N, C-alpha and C positions, 0 to 999 in steps of 0.2 A: 475351484481353484478362482481367483480374482480376474476379473477383467480389464481391474487397472495395473497401471507401471507400479503406481506404489500407493497404499492405504494406510490409516490409523483409525483402525474400527476402536471404542468405546475405552480409551485410552486415560489414566490418569496420570498426570505429568507431576513428579513430586521429585523433590529436592530439600535435602536438610530434613528429609521426616514431615515438612511440608506441603499440601496438595497446592500446585501453583493456576492449574487448569484442565478445570474436572471434565470427565466424558468425552474426548474430543473423540470424533470420527470427522475424515478427511482423509480426500485420493487426488490422486494426480491422474489423469485417465489417460493420454498420451505420454510415451517418452519423448522427453524435449521440450514438453510444457512446465511455465515459470509459476509457482504461486508466492504471494507476499505473504503474512502477517504482520499485520496491524494493531497496536494495543499500545497505551501509556506505558512509561516507563517501570520495572520493575513486575509487570502485570506475569511474566512467566515464558515470553517469546525463546527467549534463549536458553532456557529448562528445555523449551520444546526441541530443539536444537542439539543440542548433548544428550538428550537422549535419542533421538532419530540414531544419533551417530555412536551411540553405544556407551556416552558415559559416563549414563546413568541409565538407572534397570526401571523396570515398572512391573507394577502388581496385580494390575488386570488389565485386562484387551489383547491387542497385538499390531506390531508392528509389522509390513511386509513390506517385501522389494523385490518385482518380477518375481513375480508368486512364490518367493523363499522370505519362511517367518526371521525376521531377525531378532526380536524381542517378545515374549509375553512370560507370564508368570513361571513357567517354567525353561522357556529359554531364552538363552542371550549369549549370540554370535558376538565375539571380542571386535572392537571398535577397527581392527585391523584386518579383519578378514570382512568387513561388508561392503567396503569400497567406496564409500563415501566419505568427501573432504568437507571439513568445515575450515570455514573463513573466520575467525577473529575477528570481534571489533578493534579489540586492543591490536597494540603490534607485534605477531607470534613469529617473527622471523628469526632464525639465528643470527643468536650476533659476530661471529668471529667468522660469520661465512661473508663473502660480498653479496649485492644480489643477487648478482649473474650466477650463483651458486647458488642460493634458494634455490631460484626457480627452478635450474638444474635437478638439486633433490625432489621434485614432484616427478622431473620427466621419466629419473633414473626407476623413481620406484615402481614406474608401468610401464617397463618400456617394452616389456615381454605381453604387452593387452595385443589384443587382438579389435578390429572397428573401429572406432574412433581413431583419425587420423589429425593432429592438433600440431599445425605449426609452428615451432618455438617465437621466429621471425612476427611471423603476422599479431601474436599475441605482445610481442611488445610495441611493437606498432601501434596496434589497438587502443593499447592502455596506457601513449606513451611514455614506456620508462626507458627506452635507449637512454640517454644522459646518466641515467643512473645503475646503471648495471654495474660498472666497475667501484659501487662506492658500499661501503658498510654500513647496516639497517641505525646507526647515530649518526651516522653522516645524514639522511635524509631526513624532510617534512613524514607529518603523521598523516598524509594526504598519498603522500607520494609511497610512504609504507604500506598503507591499503593496496593499490593498485600491483606492489609487489608483493604482498599474499594471494591476489587474488589470482594472479600471474601463476601463481606455484601449484595453487589449488588446482586450476584448468588442465596445468600440466600435466596431473594426476589420470586425466582420462578417468573422472569420477563417473559411477552410474548415477549419482546423485551428488549434485556441489548444495551446501546449504552456508548462505552468508547473512554471518551476525553484522546489520548497519553497515555492507561494503562501502558506501560514498560517506558518511558521516565528516568524517575530516576532511574530505576532498572542498575546495575552493568553492562556492556556488555558482563566481564565472565558469566554473570549467563543468562542474558537474554536469548541467544536462547533456554537454556534449560526450562525457563518460557514460551518461546512460545511456547514449544512440550507441555506443561502443561495442558497450557490454552486453545490448539486450541483439544487437548482429553475430556478435558471438557465440552468444548460447543456441540464438537463432540458425547460427549455419551449423554448428557443432551438436546440435540436439541434444544438450545437456537439460534432464530434469533438474530443478535448482527450486529450493525453497529457500526465500529472504525474509530476512525482518529488518525491518524500518518503522521509522517513526512519521516519515513523509508520504503523506496519501497520496500526493501526485507522484513520486518514484513507483509506488505500488502501483496506482493507475497505469503507467506507461509500462510498467515493466510484468506485470503478474497478466497471466491469463486468468486467475482467480486470484480472489483477496480475501482475506479470514480476518473480521474482525475480532479481536479479543478480549471483552469486557465483563471484570468482578469474576474472574474463575473460569468464565466460558467463553468458549464462541458464540458469540448474539448473530454473527452472519458471514457464510462462505458463498460466495457469489462475482460474477465476473465484474469487473470494475464496473462497469456503466449502469449494473442493476446497485449495484452496492450505492451507489452517487446518487443517482436518480430514484432509487426505490428501497430507499433504508428500514430497514423493517421494524425500527423500534425508535422509542424517543431517546434509548442510548446512545445509539448510535449515530443518530440525527445530532446530537450534542457533540461526540467525540470526531467526528468530522468536520463541527464548525462551520459548513458550506450555507448555512439558511438562517433563518429563525422561525417558531411555533408562534400562529399568532389564531385568539381564537375567532371560530366562526359556526356558523347553524346553517346545516345542511336546509334549501329551499327546494331542490329536487333530484331527479335523476341524473342532474348535469352541472347543478348548479348550486354556491351557498354562499353565506353572505360574510361579511362582516363590516363593523359600526366604520372603520375610518376607511378602507377601501370600496365598497358598497359587493354589487354584485359579480364573484365571479365563477366562470365557467368553462367547464373541460371534463375529461375521461378519469372519473375517479379509480385509483387502483383498489381501492378496495370498501363498498357498498355501505354507506349507512341508510337508517331510518328518515324518511325527512320531518325536519324537527332538532334531530340531534347535534348534541352541542359538539364537538370539537377541536382539534388544534390542526393547524393548516400548515404544511410545510411549507414554506414562501426562501424557494433560493434566490440570490442576486440574480442573475438570468432570467427569472420568472416575469418582472416588469419590464416593461419599456417607456423608456424619456420620448416625451410628447407637451413641449409647450403650452401648445394649444391647446391644451386637454383643461376641464373645470376643476379637476380634483388636485389642487398642490400642496406637497408639504415641504417641511423644511428643512434645509440643508446643514446637522450639525457636525459631520466630519464629509473629508474625502481621501480617499488614499490613491496617487497616479502605482499603477501597476505596468507601466509602459506602455502594452497594447494597450489599457484598457483602463475605467479609474471605476474603483468601487467606492459610492457614493452612500452615506448614510442618511437617511430621512427619519424625524419624527414626526410620530402622528398626532391629531390632536388629543387621544387618548395615550400619548407619551408611549408607542410602540416604536423603538427604533429597525429599521426596513432598511438592508442592505440592497442596492440597485445596482446593476454592472452596466460601462456604458463606454463602447470602445473609444481610444484617446483620441480620434478626430473626430468627434462628435461637433458640430457647429457652435452649438452655444456652453462653455462651460460654467457652472456653477459655482459662487463662493459657498462660505459656511453663512449661515443666515440669511442666502437668498430662498426664494421660492423654487422648485424641482416641479416640473407637471410629468403625471401617468398616465398613460394611454390609458382610454378608456372604448370598449369594453375590454376589463380583463379576462383573457385567454389563459389558462396554460393547460398544457399537453397532456400531463398527466397528475392527477389532483393528489397527492398523498396526505392523508389526516391519521390520526391518533386518538 
């Protein structure tokens, strides 16, 4: 008997005879937890959701929910008997029903279920869809259709909710607010959820854990903090695109040296022998701005992000290094100006490959 609420063991996910993701093992330990699947387009994320929902079969391993095997080589529980709700990225609303009627279909499907009590009015308010209830799917925007489809899925009271890019069509200005509302709903109702997204910030906010899928396999499955700060491979670093890798040489138990930046100290996540040549992960928040420093680099780009600037600095060896600075910092630098880096350089956790 599994101790996990939901579990995938050693499954190859296949569609059209082609294996998309190999030998997947992951679990949802507690009911109500949310996991996010991150990866480039076409990698197989949607295939995983379709298979969990019962729309694709498996040839090896098993998929288990609440100690019941849903899929294996010999067992395949039909989709309608799984109590799993899949909300597709594209508009899956019934065109001849109003939005309200579409949502009520979800409530009608599982009206006799015990357990979770889901308040329709609360869902409508939280997803901000009251104004479109009397409209038909062709009369609303793609973002509104996504939220209506999400409301219908929630009303089915699923044991497991599968969301395929649920906010991809929502306006950026409204997206963060909807993320907050969605998280509130899922936490309050304790609905276990698997979310496919291409947005790492969305995954880091919504997920208790994140799975990074690259090259047909899960490269890392961990909590969001560890995925960001302790990526386990160069492939994950490159996919997240939240820093750069620079050459360095290990000079001691807690130090290394880079030709442009000099000595860098901190705690190694993985220890290397003294003298080892490594690639050091340098993230935008690792370096500090200090115009009094004798280490000055040329500004080649500056991106304003509202709360912060990301400066791109060029070293004498033509490395391009991103540095995060709060937008209220006193001396803003223009392109071609010199930008000081605080010394000594200390990084809390040193990640090398």
